[in-house]
C-alpha positions as CSV (number, residue, x, y, z in Angstrom):
1,M,3.1,-40.6,1.4
2,A,0.2,-38.4,0.4
3,N,-3.4,-39.5,0.7
4,L,-4.8,-40.4,-2.7
5,D,-8.2,-38.9,-2.0
6,G,-7.7,-36.1,-4.5
7,G,-8.2,-33.4,-2.0
8,G,-5.0,-33.4,-0.1
9,L,-2.7,-30.5,0.5
10,Y,0.3,-32.7,1.2
11,G,3.5,-31.1,-0.1
12,S,1.8,-28.0,-1.6
13,L,1.4,-25.7,1.5
14,E,4.8,-24.0,1.0
15,L,4.0,-23.3,-2.6
16,L,0.6,-21.9,-1.7
17,I,2.2,-19.6,0.9
18,L,4.9,-18.4,-1.6
19,K,2.1,-17.6,-4.1
20,I,0.2,-15.6,-1.6
21,L,3.3,-13.7,-0.7
22,S,4.2,-13.1,-4.3
23,R,1.0,-11.1,-4.9
24,S,0.8,-9.2,-1.6
25,G,2.8,-6.7,0.4
26,P,3.7,-7.5,4.0
27,I,1.1,-9.9,5.4
28,H,0.6,-11.6,8.7
29,G,0.1,-15.4,9.1
30,L,-3.7,-15.3,9.7
31,A,-4.2,-13.3,6.6
32,I,-2.1,-15.8,4.6
33,A,-4.4,-18.6,5.9
34,Q,-7.5,-16.6,5.1
35,Q,-6.3,-15.9,1.5
36,I,-5.5,-19.6,0.9
37,A,-9.0,-20.5,2.2
38,S,-10.9,-17.9,0.2
39,S,-8.8,-18.7,-3.0
40,T,-9.7,-22.4,-2.7
41,D,-13.4,-21.8,-1.9
42,Y,-12.6,-22.9,1.6
43,L,-11.5,-26.4,0.5
44,F,-8.1,-25.8,2.1
45,Q,-8.3,-24.3,5.6
46,I,-4.9,-24.1,7.0
47,E,-4.5,-24.4,10.8
48,E,-1.9,-22.6,12.8
49,G,-0.2,-25.9,13.5
50,S,0.6,-26.3,9.8
51,L,1.0,-22.7,8.8
52,Y,3.5,-21.4,11.2
53,P,5.9,-24.4,10.9
54,A,5.8,-24.0,7.1
55,L,6.5,-20.2,7.4
56,H,9.5,-21.0,9.7
57,R,10.8,-23.5,7.2
58,L,10.5,-20.9,4.4
59,Q,12.3,-18.3,6.6
60,G,15.0,-20.9,7.3
61,K,15.6,-21.3,3.6
62,G,15.8,-17.6,3.1
63,Y,12.6,-17.5,1.0
64,V,10.5,-15.4,3.4
65,E,11.5,-12.3,5.4
66,W,9.5,-10.8,8.3
67,E,9.2,-7.7,10.5
68,W,7.1,-6.7,13.4
69,L,4.3,-4.3,12.4
70,I,0.9,-3.2,13.7
71,S,-2.1,-5.1,12.4
72,D,-5.5,-3.7,11.5
73,K,-6.6,-4.6,15.0
74,Q,-3.8,-2.4,16.4
75,R,-1.8,-5.4,17.6
76,R,1.8,-6.1,17.1
77,A,2.2,-9.0,14.5
78,K,4.8,-10.6,12.5
79,F,4.4,-9.6,8.8
80,H,5.9,-11.7,6.1
81,T,7.3,-10.8,2.7
82,L,8.7,-12.8,-0.2
83,S,12.5,-12.4,-0.6
84,P,14.1,-12.3,-4.1
85,K,15.4,-15.9,-3.3
86,G,11.8,-16.9,-2.4
87,R,10.5,-15.5,-5.7
88,K,12.9,-17.7,-7.7
89,A,12.0,-20.7,-5.5
90,Y,8.3,-20.0,-6.1
91,L,8.7,-19.9,-9.9
92,K,10.8,-23.1,-9.8
93,G,8.3,-24.8,-7.6
94,L,5.3,-23.7,-9.7
95,N,7.0,-25.0,-12.9
96,G,7.7,-28.3,-11.2
97,W,4.1,-28.5,-9.8
98,I,2.7,-27.9,-13.3
99,R,5.0,-30.5,-14.9
100,N,4.0,-33.1,-12.2
101,T,0.3,-32.3,-12.6
102,V,0.4,-32.7,-16.4
103,A,2.3,-36.0,-16.0
104,I,-0.2,-37.3,-13.5
105,M,-3.1,-36.3,-15.8
106,K,-1.5,-38.2,-18.6
107,V,-1.2,-41.4,-16.5
108,L,-4.8,-41.0,-15.4
109,E,-5.8,-40.3,-19.0
110,L,-7.6,-37.2,-18.0
111,N,-8.1,-34.1,-20.0
112,W,-9.8,-30.8,-19.2
113,Q,-12.9,-31.7,-21.2
114,E,-13.5,-34.8,-19.1
115,M,-13.3,-32.7,-16.0
116,E,-16.1,-30.3,-16.9
């Protein structure tokens, strides 16, 4: 079960990875982690021990494809892209996440005005 501290990433990492891949071309793992961190004002800093297993799960599901390319630092690196199947999974996951978030906000009796 997820921690109820309000700041957990539990269960959302794969969705965040798919989002990053949906808006980029081929990208290596470190850059995915950096984009997640910068997009969340560094609230979520993904460690390799979480990122790479999630990428492998997504590859196993056919959502992510990869190829070896040369990075900016002139090193060979695995670059990831979103597959068509992954794009569909991302949109489905996003819709589910939004529905769940709205439902939780209703139970907590929150609205956007209260949060400001």
